[in-house]
C-alpha positions as CSV (number, residue, x, y, z in Angstrom):
1,M,40.8,38.0,-17.1
2,T,42.2,34.6,-18.1
3,F,42.8,33.8,-21.6
4,R,43.7,29.9,-22.3
5,D,45.1,28.8,-25.5
6,T,46.5,25.4,-24.0
7,A,45.3,22.6,-21.6
8,W,44.2,23.6,-18.1
9,P,46.1,22.0,-15.6
10,E,44.5,18.9,-14.0
11,G,41.9,19.8,-11.3
12,T,41.0,23.0,-12.9
13,P,37.4,23.5,-13.6
14,C,37.8,24.1,-17.5
15,W,34.7,23.7,-18.9
16,V,31.0,24.3,-18.5
17,E,27.8,22.8,-20.6
18,V,24.0,22.2,-20.2
19,R,21.8,20.2,-21.8
20,V,18.2,21.3,-22.3
21,G,14.9,20.3,-24.2
22,D,15.5,23.3,-26.7
23,P,19.0,24.2,-27.3
24,K,17.8,26.7,-30.1
25,H,15.6,28.6,-27.6
26,T,18.1,28.6,-24.8
27,S,20.9,29.9,-26.9
28,A,18.8,32.8,-27.5
29,F,18.7,33.6,-24.0
30,Y,22.0,33.5,-23.2
31,G,23.1,35.5,-26.0
32,A,20.6,38.2,-25.2
33,L,22.3,38.0,-21.2
34,F,25.8,37.3,-22.0
35,G,26.3,38.5,-25.9
36,W,27.4,35.0,-27.0
37,D,27.8,33.6,-30.6
38,F,27.2,30.2,-31.3
39,L,28.5,27.5,-33.6
40,D,26.5,24.3,-34.3
41,R,28.9,21.4,-34.1
42,G,26.9,19.3,-36.6
43,E,25.4,15.9,-36.3
44,E,28.8,14.3,-35.7
45,Y,28.2,16.1,-32.3
46,D,24.7,15.9,-31.8
47,H,24.3,19.6,-32.9
48,Y,26.0,21.0,-29.9
49,L,26.1,24.9,-29.9
50,T,29.4,26.1,-28.7
51,A,29.0,29.5,-27.4
52,S,31.9,32.1,-27.9
53,L,32.5,35.7,-26.5
54,D,34.4,37.8,-28.8
55,G,35.6,34.8,-30.8
56,R,36.9,32.8,-27.7
57,T,35.0,29.5,-26.6
58,V,33.1,29.7,-23.3
59,A,30.5,27.2,-23.0
60,D,28.4,24.5,-24.6
61,I,24.6,24.0,-25.1
62,G,23.4,20.5,-26.3
63,P,20.3,18.7,-26.3
64,R,18.9,16.0,-23.6
65,F,20.1,12.3,-24.2
66,G,17.3,9.7,-22.8
67,E,16.4,12.0,-19.9
68,P,12.8,12.5,-19.3
69,A,11.5,15.5,-20.6
70,N,10.6,17.2,-17.2
71,A,13.9,16.4,-15.6
72,P,15.7,19.4,-14.7
73,S,18.6,20.6,-16.2
74,A,21.9,21.9,-14.7
75,W,25.3,23.2,-15.9
76,L,27.8,20.4,-15.8
77,V,31.3,21.6,-14.5
78,C,34.0,19.9,-16.4
79,I,37.4,19.7,-14.7
80,A,40.4,19.1,-16.4
81,V,42.7,15.8,-16.4
82,E,45.8,14.3,-18.0
83,S,43.9,10.8,-18.1
84,A,40.1,10.3,-17.8
85,D,41.1,7.1,-17.1
86,A,43.1,7.3,-14.6
87,V,41.1,9.7,-12.8
88,A,38.0,7.5,-13.5
89,E,39.7,4.7,-11.4
90,R,40.4,7.3,-8.7
91,I,36.8,8.5,-8.5
92,V,35.6,5.2,-7.9
93,R,38.4,4.3,-5.3
94,A,37.5,7.5,-3.5
95,G,33.7,6.6,-3.4
96,G,32.2,8.2,-6.0
97,T,30.4,6.7,-9.1
98,L,30.7,6.7,-13.1
99,T,27.5,8.0,-14.8
100,V,29.3,8.0,-18.2
101,A,32.5,6.0,-18.5
102,P,35.5,7.4,-20.2
103,T,35.0,7.9,-23.7
104,D,36.4,9.6,-26.9
105,V,34.4,12.9,-28.1
106,G,35.7,12.8,-31.7
107,T,39.0,14.4,-31.8
108,H,38.1,16.9,-29.3
109,G,39.1,14.9,-26.1
110,R,38.2,12.1,-23.7
111,F,35.1,12.7,-21.5
112,A,33.5,11.0,-18.3
113,V,30.6,12.1,-16.2
114,A,30.8,11.1,-12.3
115,A,29.0,12.0,-9.0
116,D,30.8,12.4,-5.9
117,P,29.8,10.7,-2.5
118,G,27.1,13.2,-1.7
119,G,25.6,13.0,-5.3
120,A,26.9,16.0,-6.9
121,V,27.5,15.4,-10.5
122,F,30.4,16.8,-12.4
123,G,32.4,16.0,-15.9
124,I,36.4,15.1,-16.3
125,W,37.7,16.3,-19.7
126,Q,41.1,15.0,-21.3
127,A,41.7,17.6,-23.7
128,D,43.1,16.6,-27.3
129,E,42.3,19.1,-29.9
130,Y,39.6,21.0,-27.6
131,F,41.0,22.3,-24.2
132,G,37.8,23.9,-23.0
133,A,37.1,27.5,-22.3
134,E,39.5,30.0,-23.8
135,V,38.5,32.9,-21.7
136,A,37.6,33.2,-18.3
137,D,37.0,35.9,-15.2
138,V,35.3,38.6,-17.4
139,P,32.0,39.6,-18.1
140,G,30.1,36.8,-20.1
141,A,32.3,34.0,-18.8
142,A,32.7,31.5,-16.2
143,V,34.3,33.3,-13.1
144,W,33.7,30.8,-10.4
145,H,32.8,27.3,-9.8
146,R,31.6,25.5,-6.4
147,C,30.0,22.5,-5.0
148,L,27.1,22.6,-2.8
149,T,26.8,19.3,-1.0
150,R,24.4,17.4,1.3
151,D,27.6,15.5,2.8
152,F,30.4,18.1,3.5
153,G,32.9,15.9,5.1
154,A,32.7,12.9,2.4
155,A,32.9,15.6,-0.4
156,Q,35.8,17.5,0.8
157,A,37.8,14.1,1.4
158,F,36.8,13.0,-2.0
159,Y,38.2,15.9,-4.0
160,V,41.4,16.1,-2.2
161,E,41.8,12.4,-2.7
162,V,40.8,12.7,-6.3
163,F,42.4,15.9,-7.3
164,G,45.2,16.4,-4.8
165,Y,43.3,19.7,-3.6
166,T,44.7,21.6,-0.4
167,V,41.7,23.2,1.5
168,T,41.5,26.7,3.0
169,P,38.5,28.3,4.9
170,E,36.3,30.6,2.9
171,P,36.9,34.4,3.7
172,S,35.0,35.4,6.7
173,G,31.6,36.9,6.0
174,S,31.2,35.3,2.6
175,G,27.5,34.2,1.9
176,G,25.9,32.0,-0.8
177,P,22.4,31.2,-2.7
178,D,21.2,29.8,0.6
179,G,21.5,33.1,2.2
180,G,24.9,32.9,4.5
181,G,25.1,32.1,8.0
182,P,26.6,28.7,9.6
183,D,26.6,27.1,6.2
184,A,28.3,29.7,4.4
185,A,30.8,30.1,7.2
186,A,31.8,26.5,6.7
187,G,32.9,26.6,3.2
188,V,36.2,26.1,1.8
189,V,38.3,27.0,-1.0
190,L,39.8,24.1,-2.8
191,R,43.5,24.8,-4.2
192,L,46.0,23.8,-6.6
193,D,49.5,25.1,-5.9
194,G,48.1,27.7,-3.6
195,R,45.8,29.0,-6.4
196,P,42.1,28.9,-5.7
197,V,40.2,26.8,-8.4
198,A,36.6,26.1,-7.0
199,G,34.5,25.9,-3.5
200,L,32.8,23.8,-1.4
201,A,30.2,24.5,0.9
202,R,26.9,22.9,2.7
203,A,24.0,22.8,0.4
204,G,20.9,24.5,2.0
205,A,17.8,22.9,3.8
206,G,16.2,20.8,1.3
207,A,18.6,21.1,-1.5
208,V,20.1,18.6,-3.6
209,S,24.0,18.1,-3.7
210,H,25.0,20.0,-7.2
211,W,28.0,21.8,-8.7
212,L,27.1,25.6,-9.3
213,V,28.3,28.0,-12.1
214,T,28.9,31.7,-11.7
215,F,29.2,34.0,-14.6
216,G,30.5,37.4,-14.7
217,V,28.3,40.2,-15.7
218,A,29.2,44.1,-16.1
219,E,26.2,45.3,-14.1
220,L,24.2,43.1,-11.7
221,A,21.1,44.9,-11.9
222,T,20.9,45.1,-15.7
223,A,21.8,41.3,-16.2
224,V,18.9,40.3,-13.8
225,A,16.6,42.5,-15.7
226,K,17.8,40.8,-19.0
227,V,17.1,37.3,-17.3
228,T,13.5,38.0,-16.5
229,A,13.0,39.8,-19.7
230,S,14.3,36.8,-21.7
231,G,11.7,34.5,-19.6
232,G,14.3,33.5,-16.7
233,S,13.6,33.8,-13.4
234,V,15.2,35.3,-10.0
235,L,15.8,32.4,-7.4
236,T,17.2,34.2,-4.6
237,G,19.4,37.2,-3.9
238,P,21.5,39.4,-3.9
239,Y,23.3,38.3,-1.3
240,D,27.0,38.9,-0.3
241,T,29.9,36.6,-1.7
242,S,33.8,36.8,-1.4
243,R,33.3,38.0,-5.2
244,G,31.1,40.8,-4.3
245,P,26.9,40.8,-4.2
246,S,25.6,37.9,-6.5
247,V,22.2,36.8,-7.5
248,L,21.2,33.2,-8.2
249,V,18.8,33.0,-11.4
250,A,17.5,30.5,-13.6
251,D,17.3,30.3,-17.7
252,E,14.0,30.2,-19.4
253,Q,14.2,26.2,-19.2
254,G,14.8,26.4,-15.4
255,T,18.5,25.9,-15.1
256,P,20.0,27.8,-12.1
257,F,23.2,29.6,-12.3
258,E,25.0,32.5,-10.7
259,V,25.8,36.0,-11.6
260,V,28.0,38.7,-10.2
261,A,29.5,42.0,-11.2
262,V,33.2,41.8,-12.4
263,S,35.6,44.2,-14.4
264,A,36.2,43.2,-18.2
265,A,40.1,43.9,-16.8
266,T,39.9,41.4,-13.8
């Protein structure tokens, strides 16, 4: 269990959000699955719905902006930074691209969106009044984040250069949503000061580069049943990972994410 009442260290995934065609409908899906409550941030913040778990924030669900109605939705992983402008410059120097330049989000913080050299999209977040998730590593909250990439070498070099990560091999026998095997064996753990903060692995055949969020659940089979009962789908799994048996699922609007059983006392 991780409680957070101050800004996350630079380089740590600190927040996740998803933009969908119908945020209210999607909030009902996640509320049923994770027990989330929601706060509508109002017109100033485009009616983003901030999800909380037992009073602590965990995620945002927001509306699409200028995207095709049939464009696939995806969870956006936001990485904490001390200066969004400085890190945005490092992103470009390291071969990434900025899709949203650093911009203030009211009094909450400063935000940018980028893509790594393999095309995986992520956000960076410079906290002001709003520092991100207030709880992690419990059922109903994010427990892990990893980038699945079509260009493993370039992606690894990029994240090391931008965020100063050290890299260690993923534990032997760890698998992933693409079924394990050679791709999973090539995965690595990205670390800050020796602490694991994210993973990096090869994307499966035909998949685009992307970041994947893993949410904790109390019991895997029960969570999967709730996903399908609420209009979501099972994409693959269960498969073995270093965190335990996991399942890749999608919400009722097709947004993929992973679930794994964790203890509330983790």
